[in-house]
C-alpha positions as CSV (number, residue, x, y, z in Angstrom):
1,X,4.0,-4.1,-8.4
2,X,3.6,-1.0,-5.9
3,X,4.9,-3.1,-3.5
4,X,7.9,-5.0,-5.9
5,X,8.8,-1.3,-6.7
6,X,9.0,-0.7,-3.1
7,X,11.2,-3.4,-2.8
8,X,13.7,-2.8,-5.5
9,X,13.7,1.2,-4.5
10,X,14.4,-0.1,-0.6
11,X,17.4,-2.5,-1.8
12,X,18.9,0.2,-3.7
13,X,19.5,2.4,-1.5
14,X,20.6,1.8,2.1
15,X,19.1,5.1,4.0
16,X,16.4,1.8,3.6
17,X,18.4,-1.0,5.1
18,X,16.8,-2.6,8.2
19,X,19.2,-1.0,11.1
20,X,20.4,-3.9,12.4
21,X,21.4,-4.6,9.1
22,X,22.9,-0.7,8.7
23,X,24.6,-1.4,11.7
24,X,26.0,-4.7,12.3
25,X,29.9,-4.2,11.2
26,X,29.2,-1.0,14.0
27,X,28.6,-3.0,16.5
28,X,32.2,-4.9,17.0
29,X,33.3,-0.7,17.2
30,X,30.9,-0.6,20.2
31,X,32.0,-3.8,21.4
32,X,35.8,-2.3,21.2
33,X,35.0,0.7,23.2
34,X,32.7,-1.4,25.7
35,X,36.2,-3.0,26.3
36,X,38.2,0.3,26.7
37,X,34.8,1.5,29.1
38,X,35.2,-1.9,30.7
39,X,31.0,-1.7,30.7
40,X,28.7,-2.4,28.3
41,X,26.4,0.5,29.5
42,X,29.4,3.9,29.7
43,X,26.7,5.8,27.8
44,X,25.1,6.2,30.4
45,X,27.9,8.6,32.0
46,X,27.7,10.9,28.0
47,X,24.7,13.1,29.8
48,X,24.4,12.3,33.7
49,X,20.8,14.6,33.7
50,X,19.7,12.1,31.8
51,X,18.1,8.9,32.3
52,X,20.3,6.3,30.3
53,X,22.2,9.3,29.0
54,X,19.2,9.9,26.8
55,X,20.4,6.8,24.9
56,X,17.0,4.9,25.0
57,X,14.2,4.7,27.1
58,X,14.5,8.3,28.3
59,X,11.1,9.9,29.5
60,X,10.6,13.4,27.1
61,X,8.9,15.0,30.2
62,X,12.1,15.2,32.1
63,X,13.9,16.2,28.9
64,X,12.1,19.3,27.9
65,X,11.8,20.2,32.3
66,X,16.0,20.7,31.4
67,X,15.6,23.1,28.7
68,X,15.0,26.8,29.1
69,X,11.4,27.2,27.9
70,X,12.0,29.9,25.9
71,X,13.3,27.5,23.5
72,X,10.7,24.8,23.5
73,X,7.0,25.0,22.5
74,X,4.2,24.8,25.3
75,X,4.2,21.6,26.6
76,X,1.3,19.4,28.7
77,X,2.1,15.9,29.5
78,X,-0.6,13.6,30.6
79,X,-0.8,9.9,32.3
80,X,-2.3,7.4,30.6
81,X,-5.0,7.2,32.6
82,X,-6.8,11.2,32.9
83,X,-10.0,11.0,32.1
84,X,-10.7,13.3,29.0
85,X,-12.7,16.0,31.1
86,X,-9.3,16.7,33.0
87,X,-7.0,16.9,29.9
88,X,-9.5,19.0,28.1
89,X,-9.5,21.6,30.6
90,X,-5.6,21.5,31.5
91,X,-5.6,22.3,27.7
92,X,-7.9,25.1,27.6
93,X,-6.2,27.1,30.7
94,X,-3.3,26.7,28.7
95,X,-1.7,28.9,25.9
96,X,-2.5,25.5,23.4
97,X,-4.7,25.2,21.0
98,X,-5.6,22.9,17.9
99,X,-4.2,22.2,15.9
100,X,-1.4,20.6,18.4
101,X,0.7,17.6,18.6
102,X,0.5,14.7,20.5
103,X,2.9,12.0,21.4
104,X,4.2,9.5,23.7
105,X,6.4,10.2,26.5
106,X,8.4,8.2,26.0
107,X,8.4,7.2,21.9
108,X,10.9,6.8,18.9
109,X,10.8,6.9,15.0
110,X,7.8,8.9,15.8
111,X,5.6,6.0,16.2
112,X,2.2,7.5,17.7
113,X,3.3,11.1,16.8
114,X,-0.3,12.5,15.3
115,X,-0.6,16.4,14.9
116,X,-4.0,17.0,16.2
117,X,-6.7,18.9,14.1
118,X,-10.3,18.3,16.1
119,X,-11.6,17.4,19.5
120,X,-12.6,14.2,17.1
121,X,-9.6,13.3,15.9
122,X,-8.0,13.4,19.6
123,X,-10.6,11.1,21.3
124,X,-9.9,8.8,18.5
125,X,-6.2,9.2,19.6
126,X,-6.8,8.2,23.5
127,X,-8.4,4.9,22.7
128,X,-5.4,3.5,22.3
129,X,-3.4,5.7,23.8
130,X,-2.3,3.3,26.5
131,X,1.2,5.5,28.1
132,X,2.0,9.0,29.5
133,X,1.7,10.8,26.7
134,X,2.7,15.2,25.7
135,X,0.5,17.3,23.9
136,X,3.1,20.3,22.8
137,X,2.5,23.4,20.9
138,X,2.2,23.3,16.9
139,X,5.2,24.7,16.4
140,X,4.2,27.2,13.3
141,X,7.2,27.3,11.9
142,X,7.5,25.6,8.3
143,X,11.0,24.6,8.3
144,X,13.1,22.0,10.9
145,X,16.7,20.6,10.8
146,X,18.0,18.4,13.1
147,X,21.6,20.2,14.4
148,X,23.8,17.5,16.5
149,X,25.7,19.2,19.0
150,X,28.7,17.9,21.6
151,X,31.0,19.8,24.5
152,X,33.8,18.2,26.6
153,X,32.5,18.3,30.2
154,X,35.8,20.0,31.0
155,X,35.3,22.7,28.2
156,X,33.4,26.2,28.3
157,X,32.8,25.3,24.0
158,X,31.0,22.7,22.7
159,X,31.2,22.2,18.5
160,X,28.4,21.4,16.2
161,X,28.9,18.0,14.4
162,X,27.2,18.0,11.3
163,X,23.1,20.0,10.7
164,X,20.7,18.0,8.4
165,X,17.7,20.2,7.1
166,X,14.1,18.1,6.7
167,X,11.9,18.2,3.8
168,X,8.7,17.0,4.9
169,X,5.9,14.9,3.4
170,X,4.9,17.5,0.7
171,X,2.6,16.9,-2.9
172,X,2.1,19.7,-5.3
173,X,-1.6,19.5,-7.1
174,X,-1.5,19.7,-10.8
175,X,-5.2,20.2,-11.4
176,X,-5.4,16.6,-12.5
177,X,-4.8,13.7,-10.3
178,X,-5.2,12.9,-6.5
179,X,-3.4,13.1,-3.7
180,X,-2.4,9.6,-3.4
181,X,-1.7,9.2,-7.3
182,X,0.4,12.3,-6.3
183,X,2.3,9.9,-3.6
184,X,3.2,6.8,-6.0
185,X,4.3,9.4,-8.3
186,X,7.3,9.9,-5.4
187,X,9.0,6.6,-5.0
188,X,10.2,8.0,-1.2
189,X,6.6,8.5,-0.9
190,X,5.0,5.4,-1.9
191,X,6.7,3.2,0.5
192,X,4.4,5.6,2.9
193,X,0.7,4.9,1.2
194,X,-0.1,2.6,3.2
195,X,-0.3,4.4,6.3
196,X,-1.0,7.3,4.7
197,X,-4.6,5.2,3.5
198,X,-5.3,4.7,7.2
199,X,-4.3,7.7,8.2
200,X,-6.2,9.9,5.6
201,X,-8.5,7.4,3.9
202,X,-10.8,9.3,1.0
203,X,-8.9,12.6,1.0
204,X,-6.2,11.2,-0.5
205,X,-8.7,10.3,-3.8
206,X,-9.1,15.0,-3.4
207,X,-7.4,16.6,-6.5
208,X,-4.9,19.4,-5.9
209,X,-5.5,23.1,-7.4
210,X,-2.4,23.0,-10.2
211,X,0.1,24.2,-7.0
212,X,-1.5,24.1,-4.2
213,X,0.2,22.0,-1.4
214,X,-0.5,19.3,1.0
215,X,1.6,18.5,4.1
216,X,0.5,15.2,5.1
217,X,3.7,14.5,7.9
218,X,4.4,18.2,9.5
219,X,7.4,17.0,11.2
220,X,10.1,15.6,9.8
221,X,10.7,11.7,10.7
222,X,12.7,9.8,8.3
223,X,10.3,7.2,9.3
224,X,7.3,8.6,8.4
225,X,8.6,9.6,4.8
226,X,10.6,13.2,5.4
227,X,13.8,13.5,3.1
228,X,17.1,13.9,4.6
229,X,19.6,16.5,3.4
230,X,23.3,17.4,4.7
231,X,23.3,20.6,5.3
232,X,26.9,20.9,7.5
233,X,28.4,23.8,5.5
234,X,25.7,25.6,7.6
235,X,27.8,25.3,10.1
236,X,29.5,29.1,11.6
237,X,31.0,29.9,14.4
238,X,28.1,32.3,14.5
239,X,25.3,29.3,14.6
240,X,27.9,27.4,17.4
241,X,27.7,29.8,19.4
242,X,24.3,30.4,20.1
243,X,24.0,26.5,20.2
244,X,26.5,26.3,22.8
245,X,24.8,29.2,25.2
246,X,21.8,27.3,25.0
247,X,22.9,24.1,25.4
248,X,25.4,25.3,27.9
249,X,22.2,26.3,30.0
250,X,20.7,22.0,30.1
251,X,22.4,20.7,33.4
252,X,24.9,17.7,32.1
253,X,24.6,17.5,28.7
254,X,27.1,17.1,26.7
255,X,26.4,15.1,23.7
256,X,23.1,14.7,21.4
257,X,21.4,16.2,19.0
258,X,18.4,18.8,19.0
259,X,15.6,19.1,16.5
260,X,14.7,22.6,15.7
261,X,12.1,24.4,13.8
262,X,12.2,27.8,12.6
263,X,11.6,30.2,10.5
264,X,14.5,30.6,8.3
265,X,17.9,30.5,8.1
266,X,18.9,33.7,8.8
267,X,17.1,34.3,12.1
268,X,18.1,31.1,13.1
269,X,21.4,32.9,12.6
270,X,20.5,35.2,15.3
271,X,19.4,32.9,17.9
272,X,15.4,34.0,17.1
273,X,12.0,32.4,15.8
274,X,13.1,28.8,16.4
275,X,11.7,25.8,18.7
276,X,13.4,22.8,20.0
277,X,11.1,20.1,19.8
278,X,13.3,17.0,20.5
279,X,16.9,16.4,22.5
280,X,17.6,13.1,22.4
281,X,20.9,12.9,23.5
282,X,23.4,9.3,23.6
283,X,21.3,7.3,21.8
284,X,21.2,10.0,18.3
285,X,21.9,9.2,14.8
286,X,24.1,11.7,13.3
287,X,21.2,11.9,10.7
288,X,23.2,14.2,8.3
289,X,24.6,10.8,7.1
290,X,21.4,10.0,5.6
291,X,21.4,11.8,3.0
292,X,20.7,9.9,-0.6
293,X,24.2,11.4,-1.9
294,X,26.1,9.8,0.9
295,X,27.1,6.4,1.0
296,X,26.8,3.4,3.4
297,X,30.8,4.1,3.8
298,X,30.1,7.5,5.2
299,X,27.6,6.9,7.0
300,X,29.8,3.5,9.2
301,X,32.6,7.1,9.2
302,X,30.4,9.3,10.6
303,X,28.5,6.4,13.3
304,X,32.0,5.6,14.0
305,X,33.2,9.7,14.8
306,X,30.1,10.1,16.9
307,X,30.8,6.8,19.5
308,X,34.4,8.2,19.9
309,X,33.3,11.3,20.8
310,X,30.1,10.2,24.0
311,X,33.0,7.5,24.3
312,X,35.6,10.2,25.3
313,X,32.7,12.2,27.9
314,X,31.3,9.2,28.7
315,X,35.1,7.8,29.9
316,X,35.7,11.8,31.1
317,X,32.2,12.0,33.1
318,X,33.3,8.9,35.0
319,X,36.3,9.7,36.5
320,X,34.8,12.3,38.2
321,X,32.0,10.4,39.5
322,X,28.8,9.5,37.2
323,X,28.4,5.5,37.1
324,X,28.0,3.5,33.6
325,X,24.7,1.8,33.7
326,X,25.4,-1.9,34.9
327,X,24.9,-5.3,33.5
328,X,21.1,-5.7,34.5
329,X,20.5,-2.9,33.9
330,X,22.0,-2.7,30.0
331,X,19.8,-5.7,29.8
332,X,16.1,-4.2,31.1
333,X,16.3,-1.1,29.1
334,X,17.1,-3.5,25.8
335,X,14.0,-5.3,26.9
336,X,11.7,-2.6,27.8
337,X,13.0,-0.9,24.4
338,X,12.0,-3.6,22.2
339,X,9.1,-4.0,24.1
340,X,7.6,-0.4,23.4
341,X,8.9,-0.6,20.1
342,X,6.5,-3.1,19.0
343,X,3.7,-2.2,21.2
344,X,4.0,1.4,19.2
345,X,4.1,-0.3,15.8
346,X,1.2,-2.6,16.5
347,X,-0.9,0.3,17.2
348,X,0.2,3.0,15.4
């Protein structure tokens, strides 16, 4: 019955539809833009400082290296063949302590992103980590948003086109029901039950005290059960100026979404107490469209709007000498991305 209810819930809420279904009509518009640009890979010139413009298969480490250090959590890069001893020594010599976040250097959809609490959890994670990965300081800020920013290369000031607020997968105890029972009471959370069972095991049988909260997925990923709420009304001239100043310091970055953890809206508007935990480039979605109040038609309008912006930036940069990605490069990127997706899903 649970699986049947989950299926019905997915059908009735477009935000859960398969990506190919959501984007099917958009593909034709992308072809139209590609014909105008005379290249399927025009996106490559959108952010010349990032591999593939940040459309896919970009290294998170290389992106973090572009961002001024004061705006990001401390982050360590490890190659897949690193010994546990060398990794432990590197962590020991840093300011990173348990708990911390571990994630693939090249990843997507929140796959294989985990919060590590103990050495035992780290060893268990590493058994399947046959890829380069990052260990990142766990940002203690309680709130998270995704902020979409762009700037024309010939202009000094950019714009924020949307902000999404992320409600984590947090259950609240009533002193009666187990964590698993609380999960099944929320249709959004219930979709994650199989994954949560695999991750938490018998912990889900625990009964929380009344009003006690437990954050089961401490990062804002829609695929992992996070609810997205459109708070684009948070955009102000002051907030735009703050992030224009930050983004202008990132070499050749003109288009994308910043995922930000922060203490409070008031602090964010003052430009303090926040971290940029991810920067996504040309492949970024305007994730405020996933607010359940928005229709699929709103989503299509937002995607087309942002693709138009990407097209304008890319063609401008191309005229200045930045290259588009050729057909073979596009084909290889798609194949590599598909292979990576299948692999991470198989070991998640």
